[in-house]
TORKOL-4160 file (C-alpha; in steps of 0.2 Angstrom, whole numbers, padded with zeros to 4 digits, m for minus):
139
<pt num="1" X="0447" Y="0445" Z="0420"/>
<pt num="2" X="0444" Y="0462" Z="0412"/>
<pt num="3" X="0457" Y="0458" Z="0398"/>
<pt num="4" X="0446" Y="0443" Z="0393"/>
<pt num="5" X="0430" Y="0453" Z="0392"/>
<pt num="6" X="0439" Y="0466" Z="0381"/>
<pt num="7" X="0447" Y="0453" Z="0370"/>
<pt num="8" X="0432" Y="0441" Z="0367"/>
<pt num="9" X="0423" Y="0453" Z="0355"/>
<pt num="10" X="0440" Y="0455" Z="0346"/>
<pt num="11" X="0443" Y="0436" Z="0345"/>
<pt num="12" X="0425" Y="0433" Z="0339"/>
<pt num="13" X="0427" Y="0447" Z="0325"/>
<pt num="14" X="0443" Y="0439" Z="0320"/>
<pt num="15" X="0436" Y="0422" Z="0318"/>
<pt num="16" X="0421" Y="0429" Z="0308"/>
<pt num="17" X="0433" Y="0438" Z="0297"/>
<pt num="18" X="0443" Y="0422" Z="0294"/>
<pt num="19" X="0428" Y="0413" Z="0290"/>
<pt num="20" X="0423" Y="0426" Z="0277"/>
<pt num="21" X="0440" Y="0425" Z="0270"/>
<pt num="22" X="0439" Y="0406" Z="0268"/>
<pt num="23" X="0424" Y="0408" Z="0256"/>
<pt num="24" X="0435" Y="0416" Z="0243"/>
<pt num="25" X="0446" Y="0405" Z="0233"/>
<pt num="26" X="0464" Y="0406" Z="0227"/>
<pt num="27" X="0481" Y="0410" Z="0234"/>
<pt num="28" X="0476" Y="0427" Z="0239"/>
<pt num="29" X="0463" Y="0420" Z="0251"/>
<pt num="30" X="0475" Y="0408" Z="0258"/>
<pt num="31" X="0488" Y="0421" Z="0262"/>
<pt num="32" X="0474" Y="0432" Z="0270"/>
<pt num="33" X="0468" Y="0417" Z="0280"/>
<pt num="34" X="0486" Y="0414" Z="0286"/>
<pt num="35" X="0489" Y="0432" Z="0290"/>
<pt num="36" X="0472" Y="0432" Z="0300"/>
<pt num="37" X="0477" Y="0416" Z="0310"/>
<pt num="38" X="0494" Y="0424" Z="0313"/>
<pt num="39" X="0486" Y="0440" Z="0320"/>
<pt num="40" X="0474" Y="0430" Z="0331"/>
<pt num="41" X="0488" Y="0419" Z="0338"/>
<pt num="42" X="0498" Y="0435" Z="0342"/>
<pt num="43" X="0483" Y="0443" Z="0350"/>
<pt num="44" X="0480" Y="0427" Z="0361"/>
<pt num="45" X="0499" Y="0427" Z="0365"/>
<pt num="46" X="0498" Y="0445" Z="0370"/>
<pt num="47" X="0483" Y="0442" Z="0381"/>
<pt num="48" X="0491" Y="0427" Z="0389"/>
<pt num="49" X="0506" Y="0437" Z="0394"/>
<pt num="50" X="0495" Y="0451" Z="0401"/>
<pt num="51" X="0485" Y="0439" Z="0411"/>
<pt num="52" X="0500" Y="0430" Z="0418"/>
<pt num="53" X="0511" Y="0445" Z="0422"/>
<pt num="54" X="0498" Y="0454" Z="0432"/>
<pt num="55" X="0503" Y="0452" Z="0450"/>
<pt num="56" X="0497" Y="0462" Z="0465"/>
<pt num="57" X="0510" Y="0473" Z="0475"/>
<pt num="58" X="0506" Y="0466" Z="0492"/>
<pt num="59" X="0498" Y="0451" Z="0501"/>
<pt num="60" X="0483" Y="0460" Z="0506"/>
<pt num="61" X="0479" Y="0466" Z="0489"/>
<pt num="62" X="0482" Y="0447" Z="0483"/>
<pt num="63" X="0470" Y="0441" Z="0496"/>
<pt num="64" X="0456" Y="0454" Z="0492"/>
<pt num="65" X="0458" Y="0451" Z="0473"/>
<pt num="66" X="0457" Y="0432" Z="0476"/>
<pt num="67" X="0442" Y="0432" Z="0487"/>
<pt num="68" X="0432" Y="0444" Z="0475"/>
<pt num="69" X="0436" Y="0437" Z="0458"/>
<pt num="70" X="0438" Y="0418" Z="0461"/>
<pt num="71" X="0419" Y="0415" Z="0463"/>
<pt num="72" X="0414" Y="0425" Z="0448"/>
<pt num="73" X="0428" Y="0417" Z="0438"/>
<pt num="74" X="0422" Y="0399" Z="0443"/>
<pt num="75" X="0404" Y="0404" Z="0438"/>
<pt num="76" X="0409" Y="0411" Z="0421"/>
<pt num="77" X="0420" Y="0395" Z="0418"/>
<pt num="78" X="0405" Y="0384" Z="0422"/>
<pt num="79" X="0394" Y="0394" Z="0410"/>
<pt num="80" X="0407" Y="0392" Z="0397"/>
<pt num="81" X="0409" Y="0373" Z="0400"/>
<pt num="82" X="0390" Y="0370" Z="0399"/>
<pt num="83" X="0387" Y="0382" Z="0384"/>
<pt num="84" X="0402" Y="0374" Z="0374"/>
<pt num="85" X="0397" Y="0356" Z="0379"/>
<pt num="86" X="0379" Y="0359" Z="0374"/>
<pt num="87" X="0383" Y="0367" Z="0357"/>
<pt num="88" X="0395" Y="0353" Z="0354"/>
<pt num="89" X="0382" Y="0340" Z="0358"/>
<pt num="90" X="0369" Y="0348" Z="0347"/>
<pt num="91" X="0381" Y="0348" Z="0332"/>
<pt num="92" X="0386" Y="0330" Z="0336"/>
<pt num="93" X="0368" Y="0324" Z="0338"/>
<pt num="94" X="0362" Y="0333" Z="0322"/>
<pt num="95" X="0375" Y="0324" Z="0311"/>
<pt num="96" X="0374" Y="0307" Z="0320"/>
<pt num="97" X="0355" Y="0308" Z="0320"/>
<pt num="98" X="0353" Y="0312" Z="0302"/>
<pt num="99" X="0365" Y="0298" Z="0298"/>
<pt num="100" X="0355" Y="0286" Z="0309"/>
<pt num="101" X="0339" Y="0290" Z="0300"/>
<pt num="102" X="0347" Y="0287" Z="0284"/>
<pt num="103" X="0354" Y="0270" Z="0289"/>
<pt num="104" X="0337" Y="0266" Z="0297"/>
<pt num="105" X="0328" Y="0270" Z="0281"/>
<pt num="106" X="0338" Y="0257" Z="0272"/>
<pt num="107" X="0341" Y="0244" Z="0286"/>
<pt num="108" X="0328" Y="0245" Z="0300"/>
<pt num="109" X="0337" Y="0232" Z="0310"/>
<pt num="110" X="0351" Y="0244" Z="0314"/>
<pt num="111" X="0340" Y="0254" Z="0326"/>
<pt num="112" X="0349" Y="0248" Z="0342"/>
<pt num="113" X="0366" Y="0253" Z="0335"/>
<pt num="114" X="0360" Y="0269" Z="0329"/>
<pt num="115" X="0353" Y="0275" Z="0345"/>
<pt num="116" X="0369" Y="0270" Z="0354"/>
<pt num="117" X="0379" Y="0281" Z="0343"/>
<pt num="118" X="0367" Y="0296" Z="0345"/>
<pt num="119" X="0367" Y="0293" Z="0364"/>
<pt num="120" X="0386" Y="0294" Z="0364"/>
<pt num="121" X="0385" Y="0310" Z="0355"/>
<pt num="122" X="0373" Y="0317" Z="0368"/>
<pt num="123" X="0385" Y="0312" Z="0382"/>
<pt num="124" X="0396" Y="0327" Z="0378"/>
<pt num="125" X="0383" Y="0338" Z="0386"/>
<pt num="126" X="0384" Y="0328" Z="0402"/>
<pt num="127" X="0403" Y="0330" Z="0403"/>
<pt num="128" X="0400" Y="0349" Z="0402"/>
<pt num="129" X="0388" Y="0348" Z="0416"/>
<pt num="130" X="0400" Y="0338" Z="0427"/>
<pt num="131" X="0414" Y="0351" Z="0424"/>
<pt num="132" X="0402" Y="0365" Z="0428"/>
<pt num="133" X="0397" Y="0356" Z="0445"/>
<pt num="134" X="0415" Y="0354" Z="0449"/>
<pt num="135" X="0419" Y="0372" Z="0446"/>
<pt num="136" X="0404" Y="0378" Z="0456"/>
<pt num="137" X="0409" Y="0367" Z="0470"/>
<pt num="138" X="0426" Y="0376" Z="0471"/>
<pt num="139" X="0419" Y="0393" Z="0471"/>
C-alpha cells in the first residue's frame, strides 16, 4: 500500500513529461516518448513485483496486516472507482453533448436519439458507483 502512495506522484510526473514530449515534433520526440513509456513500464513492473513479493513472516502478522489494511484499501479503491468513472463520464458527456447540440441545430427531430446517446455516456458514472458500493460492502 505504501509503495503505491510513493509511486503515484512518480507516475503522474512521468505521464506529464510524456505529454509534454508529445507536443514536440520529429523523430527525437518519438524516441523520447518511447523512452519515457519504457521507463514508466519498467517502474510499474518493479512496483508490481515489490507489491506481490511482500509476504509476512508469520500467520499472526498476516492476520494483523489483513485486518488493518483491507478496509482502507477497499475505501481507497472505491474512491478511485468513483473518481475515474466520474471523470470518464464527464469527458464522454462533453463530447456527445456537443455533438448532439450540433446535430439538433441542423435536424431538430433527432432530439430523442441524441438524448439517448448522452444518457448512455452518463451511465459510465453509475458503473463506478456500483463498483464502489461492492467494494465498500466487502470492507
